[in-house]
C-alpha positions as CSV (number, residue, x, y, z in Angstrom):
1,M,66.0,76.3,159.5
2,T,64.2,79.2,161.0
3,D,67.8,80.9,162.3
4,D,69.3,80.3,158.6
5,N,66.2,82.4,157.0
6,D,67.0,84.8,159.9
7,E,70.6,85.8,159.4
8,G,69.6,85.6,155.3
9,V,66.8,88.7,156.4
10,D,69.4,90.2,158.2
11,E,72.3,90.3,155.8
12,R,69.7,92.0,153.1
13,Q,68.2,94.2,155.4
14,D,72.2,95.0,156.4
15,Q,73.1,95.6,152.8
16,G,70.1,97.6,151.7
17,L,70.6,99.9,154.6
18,R,74.6,100.1,153.5
19,D,73.4,101.1,150.3
20,R,70.7,103.3,151.4
21,I,73.4,105.4,153.2
22,A,75.8,105.3,150.7
23,R,73.7,106.3,148.0
24,S,72.6,109.3,150.4
25,G,76.1,109.7,151.3
26,E,76.6,110.1,147.5
27,D,74.1,112.9,147.1
28,A,75.1,114.7,149.6
29,L,78.6,115.0,148.5
30,G,77.5,115.9,145.0
31,K,75.0,118.6,146.4
32,L,78.3,120.2,148.2
33,A,80.1,119.9,145.6
34,S,78.0,122.0,143.1
35,D,76.8,124.2,145.5
36,L,81.1,125.0,146.2
37,L,81.3,125.5,142.3
38,E,78.3,127.5,141.9
39,S,79.3,129.8,144.8
40,Q,80.6,133.1,143.7
41,L,83.2,133.1,146.0
42,V,84.9,129.6,145.6
43,T,84.7,130.4,141.9
44,T,86.7,133.5,142.4
45,A,89.5,131.7,145.3
46,I,90.0,129.1,142.4
47,G,90.2,131.3,139.8
48,R,92.8,133.2,142.1
49,V,94.5,130.1,143.2
50,F,95.8,129.4,139.6
51,E,96.8,132.7,138.9
52,A,99.3,132.6,141.8
53,R,100.3,129.4,140.4
54,E,101.1,130.8,137.0
55,K,102.9,133.8,138.3
56,A,104.8,131.9,140.9
57,T,105.7,129.9,138.0
58,Q,106.8,133.2,136.1
59,A,108.8,134.2,138.8
60,Q,110.4,130.8,139.2
61,A,111.5,131.1,135.7
62,V,112.7,134.8,135.8
63,A,114.8,133.4,139.2
64,F,116.5,130.6,137.8
65,G,117.1,132.9,134.4
66,A,118.8,135.6,137.0
67,L,120.9,132.7,138.3
68,N,121.6,131.5,134.9
69,L,119.9,127.8,136.1
70,P,118.1,126.3,133.1
71,S,114.3,125.5,133.8
72,A,112.0,121.8,133.5
73,A,111.4,123.1,130.2
74,D,115.2,124.0,129.2
75,L,115.9,120.6,130.4
76,E,113.2,118.8,128.6
77,R,114.4,120.7,125.4
78,L,118.0,119.9,125.8
79,T,117.0,116.3,126.7
80,R,115.5,115.7,123.5
81,R,118.0,117.5,121.2
82,I,121.0,115.3,123.2
83,R,119.1,112.3,121.7
84,S,118.2,113.3,118.6
85,V,122.3,114.2,117.9
86,S,123.1,111.1,119.7
87,Q,121.1,109.3,117.3
88,R,122.6,111.7,113.6
89,L,126.2,110.4,115.9
90,D,125.2,106.3,116.3
91,A,124.0,106.7,112.4
92,I,127.3,108.3,111.5
93,E,129.2,106.1,113.3
94,D,128.0,103.2,111.9
95,G,128.5,104.5,108.2
96,V,132.5,105.1,109.2
97,D,132.4,101.2,110.1
98,K,131.0,100.5,106.9
99,L,133.4,102.1,104.8
100,D,136.2,101.4,107.4
101,R,135.4,97.4,106.9
102,R,135.5,97.9,103.1
103,L,138.9,100.0,103.0
104,G,139.9,97.3,105.3
105,S,139.3,94.5,103.0
106,M,140.7,96.4,99.7
107,S,143.9,97.4,101.5
108,S,144.7,94.8,103.4
109,P,148.6,93.3,103.3
110,A,146.3,89.4,102.3
111,S,144.8,90.8,99.2
112,D,148.1,92.8,98.2
113,D,149.8,89.4,98.2
114,T,146.5,87.9,96.8
115,V,147.1,90.6,93.8
116,R,150.1,90.2,93.1
117,S,150.2,86.0,93.2
118,V,147.1,86.8,90.4
119,E,149.1,88.9,88.3
120,T,152.1,86.4,88.1
121,G,149.8,83.5,87.8
122,L,148.2,85.4,84.7
123,G,152.0,86.5,83.3
124,K,152.8,83.2,83.5
125,R,149.9,81.5,81.5
126,I,150.3,84.9,78.9
127,G,154.0,83.7,78.5
128,S,153.0,79.9,77.8
129,I,150.3,80.9,75.6
130,E,152.7,83.1,73.8
131,E,155.3,79.7,73.4
132,A,152.2,77.8,72.3
133,L,151.4,80.1,69.4
134,A,155.4,80.4,68.8
135,G,155.4,76.6,67.9
136,L,152.1,76.1,66.3
137,T,153.6,79.2,64.1
138,R,156.8,76.6,63.4
139,E,154.7,73.5,62.8
140,I,152.4,75.6,60.0
141,A,155.3,76.3,58.6
142,A,156.8,73.3,58.8
143,L,153.8,71.5,56.9
144,R,153.3,74.0,54.3
145,E,157.4,73.4,53.1
146,G,156.3,69.9,53.2
147,L,153.9,70.0,50.5
148,P,154.6,68.6,47.3
149,D,153.1,71.3,44.8
150,A,152.7,74.1,47.4
151,P,154.3,77.2,46.2
152,R,156.6,78.6,48.7
153,A,155.2,81.7,50.2
154,V,157.8,85.0,49.5
155,P,157.7,88.0,52.0
156,A,156.5,91.2,50.1
157,S,160.1,92.6,51.0
158,Q,161.8,89.6,48.9
159,E,159.4,89.7,46.3
160,R,161.2,90.6,42.8
161,L,159.3,92.6,39.6
162,E,160.1,90.8,36.0
163,V,161.6,94.1,34.4
164,D,161.2,92.6,30.7
165,A,157.6,90.9,31.3
166,P,154.6,93.0,29.6
167,T,152.0,93.8,31.6
168,P,148.5,92.5,31.1
169,A,147.4,95.8,29.6
170,E,150.1,96.0,27.1
171,K,149.6,92.4,26.2
172,A,146.0,93.1,25.3
173,R,147.0,96.4,23.2
174,R,149.7,94.0,21.3
175,R,147.3,92.0,20.4
176,K,144.5,94.2,19.0
177,P,147.0,95.5,16.1
178,D,147.4,91.5,15.4
179,A,143.5,91.2,14.8
180,E,143.1,94.3,12.7
181,S,146.5,93.3,10.1
182,S,144.4,89.6,9.4
């Protein structure tokens, strides 16, 4: 049992030693980094490296321009532009497809035949309705003639006026003198 305790103590001591070494290593690296960043020489060198990088990028852009080659930024802009045009073209194609389907359903031969058959059917129905109306008119005329005391309707073109018969206004005038003489 003492051996198990000795191993646990050794592991703890090893772990503690590792932690101290790691902490001291981290502290040393942090101090080195802060010393380097505080150093005027290192700061100037880093600034010059970034300036050189910027000049190299500009020189590369000028060289690509002289060779009439696109830069990475030009390619990126072109890619975005092509995507935008592609999306617009897809929307236009969808609209054209919708119009094509609508026009196809309106002007297909099947729909022309359907329109013709509907027109023919309507013409037949109108003809049968007109025949039924003519038959009803004949029946009404026959019933009217069959009535015993019904006055016969005379068309206005065949009416005759009585020439010798006095008008109602003349009848009223004739009565007045008779009333005065009595």
